[in-house]
C-alpha positions in Angstrom: 9.9 13.6 79.7 10.7 12.4 83.2 7.2 10.9 83.5 7.8 9.1 80.2 11.1 7.6 81.4 9.3 6.5 84.6 6.7 4.7 82.5 9.5 3.0 80.6 11.0 1.7 83.8 7.6 0.5 84.9 7.2 -1.3 81.6 10.6 -3.0 81.9 9.3 -4.6 85.2 5.6 -5.0 84.6 5.8 -6.6 81.1 7.8 -9.7 82.2 5.8 -10.0 85.5 2.4 -9.9 83.7 3.7 -12.2 80.9 4.9 -14.8 83.4 1.4 -15.0 85.0 -0.2 -15.2 81.6 2.1 -17.8 80.1 1.6 -20.1 83.1 -2.1 -20.4 82.0 -1.8 -20.5 78.2 -2.5 -24.0 76.9 -1.0 -23.6 73.4 2.7 -24.0 73.0 2.9 -21.9 69.9 0.9 -19.1 71.4 3.1 -19.3 74.5 6.3 -19.1 72.4 5.0 -16.1 70.5 3.9 -14.3 73.6 7.3 -15.0 75.1 9.0 -13.4 72.1 6.6 -10.4 72.1 7.1 -9.8 75.8 10.9 -9.7 75.5 10.7 -7.5 72.4 8.5 -5.0 74.3 10.9 -5.1 77.2 13.9 -4.4 74.9 12.1 -1.5 73.2 11.3 0.0 76.6 14.9 -0.3 77.7 16.2 1.2 74.4 13.8 4.1 75.0 15.7 5.0 78.1 18.7 5.8 75.9 16.7 8.7 74.4 14.9 10.0 77.4 15.9 12.1 80.5 16.8 9.8 83.4 13.9 9.5 85.9 14.6 10.8 89.4 15.8 8.0 91.7 13.3 6.7 94.2 13.7 4.7 97.3 13.5 1.4 95.4 14.3 2.0 91.7 17.2 3.8 89.9 18.3 4.3 86.3 21.6 6.0 85.9 24.5 6.1 83.4 26.0 2.9 84.9 23.1 0.5 84.9 21.5 1.5 81.7 24.1 -0.3 79.6 23.4 -3.5 81.6 19.6 -3.0 81.2 19.8 -2.6 77.4 22.1 -5.6 77.0 20.0 -7.7 79.3 16.7 -7.1 77.4 18.3 -7.4 74.0 19.9 -10.8 74.6 16.7 -11.8 76.4 14.8 -11.0 73.3 17.1 -12.8 70.8 17.3 -15.8 73.1 13.5 -16.0 73.2 13.4 -16.1 69.4 15.9 -19.0 69.4 14.1 -20.6 72.2 10.8 -20.7 70.4 12.0 -23.3 67.8 14.5 -25.0 70.1 11.9 -25.8 72.8 9.4 -26.9 70.1 11.9 -29.5 69.0 12.1 -30.8 72.6 8.3 -31.2 72.7 8.3 -33.1 69.4 10.9 -35.5 70.7 9.2 -36.1 74.0 11.8 -34.5 76.3 9.2 -32.0 77.5 5.4 -32.1 77.9 3.0 -29.2 77.1 2.6 -28.6 80.8 6.3 -28.3 81.2 6.5 -25.9 78.3 4.0 -23.6 79.9 6.1 -23.7 83.0 9.3 -23.1 81.0 7.9 -20.0 79.3 6.5 -18.6 82.5 9.8 -19.1 84.3 11.7 -17.4 81.4 9.7 -14.2 81.9 10.1 -14.6 85.7 13.9 -14.8 85.1 13.8 -11.6 83.0 11.8 -9.8 85.7 14.3 -10.9 88.4 17.3 -9.7 86.3 15.7 -6.4 85.3 14.8 -5.7 88.9 18.3 -6.4 90.1 19.7 -4.0 87.6 17.2 -1.2 88.3 17.0 -1.6 92.1 18.2 1.5 94.1 17.8 -0.5 97.3 20.6 -3.0 98.0 18.3 -5.3 99.9 15.9 -5.4 96.9 18.8 -6.1 94.6 19.7 -9.1 96.7 16.1 -10.3 96.6 16.0 -9.9 92.8 19.3 -11.8 92.3 18.0 -14.6 94.6 14.8 -14.7 92.6 16.7 -15.0 89.3 18.9 -17.7 90.8 15.9 -19.8 92.0 14.2 -19.4 88.6 17.2 -20.7 86.8 17.6 -23.6 89.3 14.2 -25.0 88.4 14.8 -24.4 84.7 18.1 -26.3 84.8 16.3 -29.3 86.2 13.3 -29.1 83.8 14.1 -32.3 81.9 13.7 -34.2 85.2 16.6 -36.6 84.3 19.0 -37.8 87.0 21.8 -35.6 85.6 19.5 -32.5 85.3 18.2 -32.8 88.8 21.7 -33.4 90.2 22.9 -30.2 88.3 19.9 -28.2 89.6 20.5 -29.4 93.2 24.2 -28.5 93.0 23.3 -25.1 91.6 20.8 -24.6 94.4 23.2 -25.6 97.2 26.2 -23.5 95.9 23.9 -20.6 94.9 22.3 -20.6 98.3 25.7 -20.5 100.0 26.7 -17.6 97.8 23.5 -15.7 98.3 23.8 -16.2 102.0 27.2 -14.7 102.0 25.9 -11.8 99.9 23.1 -11.2 102.4 25.5 -11.1 105.3 27.6 -8.5 103.4 24.5 -6.5 102.6 23.6 -6.5 106.4 27.1 -5.3 107.2 26.8 -2.4 104.8 23.5 -1.4 106.5 25.2 -1.6 109.9 28.0 0.7 108.6 25.4 3.1 107.3 23.0 3.2 110.3 25.1 5.4 112.6 25.4 8.0 109.8 22.0 7.9 108.0 19.8 6.4 110.7 17.5 3.4 110.6 15.1 2.7 107.8 15.2 2.7 104.0 18.0 5.3 103.8 20.5 2.7 105.1 19.7 0.5 102.2 19.3 3.1 99.4 22.2 3.2 97.0 22.0 6.9 96.2 22.0 7.8 99.9 24.8 5.3 100.6 27.1 6.6 97.9 26.6 10.3 99.0 27.4 9.6 102.7 29.8 6.6 102.5 32.8 8.8 103.4 31.5 8.9 106.9 31.0 5.1 107.3 33.2 2.8 109.4 35.8 1.6 106.9 36.4 -1.6 108.9 32.8 -2.7 108.5 32.9 -1.9 104.8 36.0 -3.9 104.3 34.5 -7.0 105.9 31.2 -6.4 104.0 32.9 -6.3 100.6 34.8 -9.6 101.2 31.4 -11.3 101.9 29.8 -9.5 98.9 32.6 -10.5 96.6 32.4 -14.1 97.6 28.6 -14.2 97.6 28.0 -12.5 94.3 31.3 -13.9 92.9 29.6 -17.3 93.1 27.0 -16.1 90.7 29.6 -14.6 88.4 31.2 -18.0 88.2 34.6 -16.9 89.4 37.0 -19.7 90.5 37.0 -21.3 93.0 33.3 -20.5 93.3 32.4 -21.9 89.9 31.5 -25.5 90.5 27.8 -25.1 89.7 28.2 -23.5 86.3 29.5 -26.4 84.0 26.8 -28.8 85.3 24.0 -26.2 84.9 25.1 -25.4 81.3 25.4 -29.1 80.3 22.1 -30.4 81.7 19.7 -27.5 81.3 18.0 -26.3 78.1 20.4 -24.5 75.8 18.5 -21.2 75.9 19.1 -21.1 79.6 22.8 -21.7 79.0 22.7 -18.7 76.7 21.0 -16.6 79.3 23.3 -17.8 82.1 26.5 -16.9 80.2 25.2 -13.9 78.4 23.1 -12.2 81.2 22.9 -13.6 84.7 26.7 -13.6 85.2 26.7 -9.9 84.2 23.9 -9.1 86.7 26.0 -10.6 89.5 29.0 -8.7 88.3 27.0 -5.5 88.3 26.3 -6.0 92.0 30.0 -6.4 92.7 30.8 -3.2 90.8 28.2 -1.2 92.7 29.8 -2.2 96.0 33.3 -1.6 94.6 32.2 2.0 94.0 31.2 2.3 97.7 34.6 1.2 98.8 36.4 3.5 96.4 34.4 6.5 97.8 35.7 5.9 101.3 39.4 6.7 101.7 39.9 4.4 104.7 38.8 1.2 103.1 40.9 -1.4 101.3 41.4 -1.2 97.6 38.9 -3.6 96.0 40.8 -3.8 92.7 43.5 -6.3 93.7 40.9 -8.8 95.0 39.1 -8.7 91.6 42.4 -9.0 89.8 43.4 -12.1 91.8 40.0 -13.9 91.4 39.8 -12.9 87.7 43.3 -14.1 86.9 42.8 -17.3 88.8 39.5 -18.0 86.9 41.2 -17.3 83.6 44.1 -19.7 84.2 42.1 -22.4 85.8 39.4 -22.4 83.1 41.9 -22.2 80.3 43.6 -25.4 81.5 40.3 -27.2 82.1 39.2 -26.6 78.5 41.5 -29.3 77.4 39.7 -32.0 79.4 36.1 -31.3 78.4 34.3 -34.0 76.4 30.8 -32.3 76.4 30.5 -29.4 74.0 28.3 -27.4 76.4 30.7 -28.0 79.3 33.5 -26.8 77.0 31.8 -23.4 76.5 30.8 -23.2 80.1 34.4 -23.2 81.1 35.0 -20.6 78.4 32.4 -18.4 80.2 34.4 -18.8 83.4 37.5 -17.8 81.5 36.0 -14.7 80.1 34.3 -13.6 83.3 37.8 -13.8 84.8 39.1 -11.5 82.1 36.2 -9.0 82.8 36.8 -9.2 86.5 40.6 -8.7 85.9 39.9 -5.6 83.8 37.6 -4.0 86.3 40.0 -4.9 89.1 42.9 -3.1 87.3 40.6 0.0 87.0 41.4 3.3 85.3 39.7 4.7 82.2 41.2 2.2 79.7 40.9 -1.0 81.7 37.3 -0.1 82.7 36.5 0.7 79.0 38.0 -2.6 78.0 36.1 -4.6 80.7 32.8 -3.0 79.7 33.4 -3.7 76.0 34.5 -7.3 76.7 31.4 -7.9 78.8 29.2 -6.9 75.9 31.2 -8.8 73.3 31.3 -11.9 75.5 27.5 -11.8 76.0 26.8 -11.5 72.3 29.4 -14.1 71.2 28.8 -16.7 73.9 25.0 -16.6 73.4 25.5 -17.0 69.7 27.7 -20.0 70.3 25.1 -21.6 72.5 22.5 -21.0 69.8 24.7 -22.9 67.5 25.5 -25.6 70.1 21.8 -26.1 70.7 21.1 -26.7 67.1 24.1 -29.0 66.9 22.9 -31.1 69.8 19.5 -31.5 68.3 20.6 -32.4 64.7 23.4 -34.7 65.9 21.5 -36.2 68.8 24.4 -35.8 71.2 26.6 -33.2 73.1 29.7 -35.4 73.2 32.5 -33.8 71.2 33.8 -37.1 70.1 30.5 -37.9 68.4 30.3 -34.7 66.4 32.4 -34.4 63.2 32.4 -32.5 59.9 29.7 -30.0 60.7 30.9 -27.7 57.8 30.2 -30.6 55.4 26.9 -31.9 56.9 25.4 -28.6 58.0 27.4 -25.8 56.3 25.5 -22.8 57.8 25.6 -24.3 61.2 29.2 -25.4 61.0 30.6 -22.2 59.7 28.6 -20.2 62.2 30.2 -22.2 65.0 33.6 -21.6 63.4 32.9 -17.9 63.4 31.8 -18.0 67.0 34.9 -19.9 68.2 37.2 -17.6 66.2 35.5 -14.7 67.9 35.5 -16.0 71.5 39.2 -17.1 71.0 40.0 -13.5 70.5 41.1 -13.5 66.8 40.7 -10.4 64.6 38.6 -8.9 63.2 36.0 -9.8 65.8 35.1 -7.5 68.7 36.5 -9.8 71.3 40.0 -9.2 69.9 39.5 -5.5 70.3 38.4 -5.8 74.0 41.1 -8.3 74.9 43.8 -6.2 73.2 42.7 -3.2 75.3 42.7 -5.3 78.5 46.3 -6.5 77.7 47.5 -3.0 76.7 46.2 -1.4 79.9 47.7 -4.2 82.0 51.2 -3.9 80.4 51.4 -0.2 81.3 50.6 -0.8 85.0 51.5 -4.4 85.9 53.7 -6.1 83.3 54.0 -9.3 85.4 50.2 -9.7 85.6 49.9 -8.9 81.9 52.2 -11.8 81.1 50.1 -14.2 83.1 47.0 -12.8 81.4 48.5 -13.4 77.9 49.6 -16.9 79.0 46.0 -17.7 80.0 44.6 -16.3 76.8 47.1 -18.4 74.7 46.3 -21.6 76.6 42.6 -21.1 76.1 43.1 -20.2 72.4 44.9 -23.5 71.8 42.2 -25.6 73.5 39.4 -24.0 71.6 41.1 -24.3 68.2 42.0 -27.9 68.9 38.4 -28.7 69.7 37.0 -26.7 66.7 39.2 -28.7 64.2 37.6 -32.0 65.0 34.0 -30.8 65.4 33.8 -28.5 62.3 36.0 -30.3 59.8 36.7 -33.8 58.5 34.3 -36.6 57.4 30.8 -36.0 58.9 29.8 -38.3 61.8 26.8 -38.4 64.1 23.2 -37.6 63.2 22.3 -35.7 60.1 18.8 -34.4 60.8 17.9 -31.1 59.1 17.9 -27.9 61.1 14.3 -26.7 61.7 15.1 -23.4 63.4 15.8 -19.8 62.7 19.5 -18.8 62.4 18.6 -15.1 62.7 19.5 -14.6 66.4 22.9 -16.3 65.9 23.7 -14.3 62.7 22.6 -11.1 64.3 24.9 -11.6 67.3 27.9 -12.6 65.2 27.2 -9.7 62.9 27.3 -7.2 65.8 30.5 -8.7 67.2 32.1 -8.5 63.8 30.9 -4.9 63.3 32.3 -3.9 66.7 35.7 -5.3 65.7 35.7 -3.3 62.5 34.3 0.0 63.7 33.0 1.4 67.0 30.8 4.5 66.4 32.2 7.6 68.2 28.9 8.1 70.2 29.3 4.6 71.5 32.9 5.1 72.4 32.1 8.4 74.2 29.3 6.6 76.1 31.6 3.8 77.2 34.3 6.3 78.2 31.9 8.1 80.4 30.9 4.9 82.2 34.5 3.9 82.5 35.2 7.2 84.2 32.3 6.6 86.6 33.8 3.3 87.6 37.0 5.0 88.6 40.3 3.3 89.6 
């Protein structure tokens, strides 16, 4: 059984790596799109198989434990559904001359390279390897954001590259400081970078070095999470890149960076002499929520609107994990999953809308429920969900975040609720004009599958109505592991 689990881990990494090399050479767009879907499906099946197998023994480089498996399954699932959406979306871009066949080969190859980078970051047992994997995923998305080669797309990619490089440099310095703290205790070599060794001996590390390291790591990986004031790259990247990449950025890559922050938060928590990491996450999370909620009112581009919504919700998740404790951690974990499913579904809808209307400007999009009923009402369902209205799963997770906050910090809970209400008002105001009224803008038919969007929204609705006891028990266990 242990050998079988090791084979699954190998498959999660080898499948996207091999597929990236193959897709770079395939001349046919349709064959490339199908192989992209097949590769992500196989990756998801391998990740799901880990749920039913004995955890493989950790090695010097790779690790599967109760914490990262939920991230791995979510990453591969959304990667699969996004590839299904991407197949038709990118085909439309080819038909309308925005991309060439050569660029499509490059796009599909980079998609699999991105999946490899994110999977490796989540499975890495070596903190240096995790840094390399996050950097690889970042560089991959940079080139995909600029794939249209327009002035705006290249500017967005360049901004993402510069800010991402600053962030990853800070994270590298923090990683080096962790190694320096570990070296006097565990010696030189791989042990000083291996997570399982670090967490077992961290009580003996110099707390001062760990404190400084965490500040750099939080700022570095926090840039990737999109937390304010480190968020400046995110709205441009969402607005100018292909919509499937917007779905992956909001639904997956932000979570990968958050996972790295949580790993190092656990290191600090295990050393009694270090600072408490929770308040730093609370401050950055609350700042992100309030800032993004206010900025929602000024957005004129529909993809930028939901980019700021992602900043808002990553702030909520960071706030929950910063508060800590079983309930807040449970709420943060649930909200992360609900946000990934909901926001990717919204970007699926927005991608279709931009293609049928020929624009991303909110002012030029009207009456979707009349001109494209399935698309319009799906967007309504997505906005209702992301705004935190019942009976969707986001309401459940936000309710748990607010409840846990009121019991421990009523003042912060009031600010949290205020931010949620501000964002709620902005999203509903925008939804009214886009979804209802007399239709305006283009009226091309939708030539794409709605299945990924419906599947995500169905899962979010199901989670709001009923959470199976085994799933609750699993999330409680992970919440306990994350501690206070």
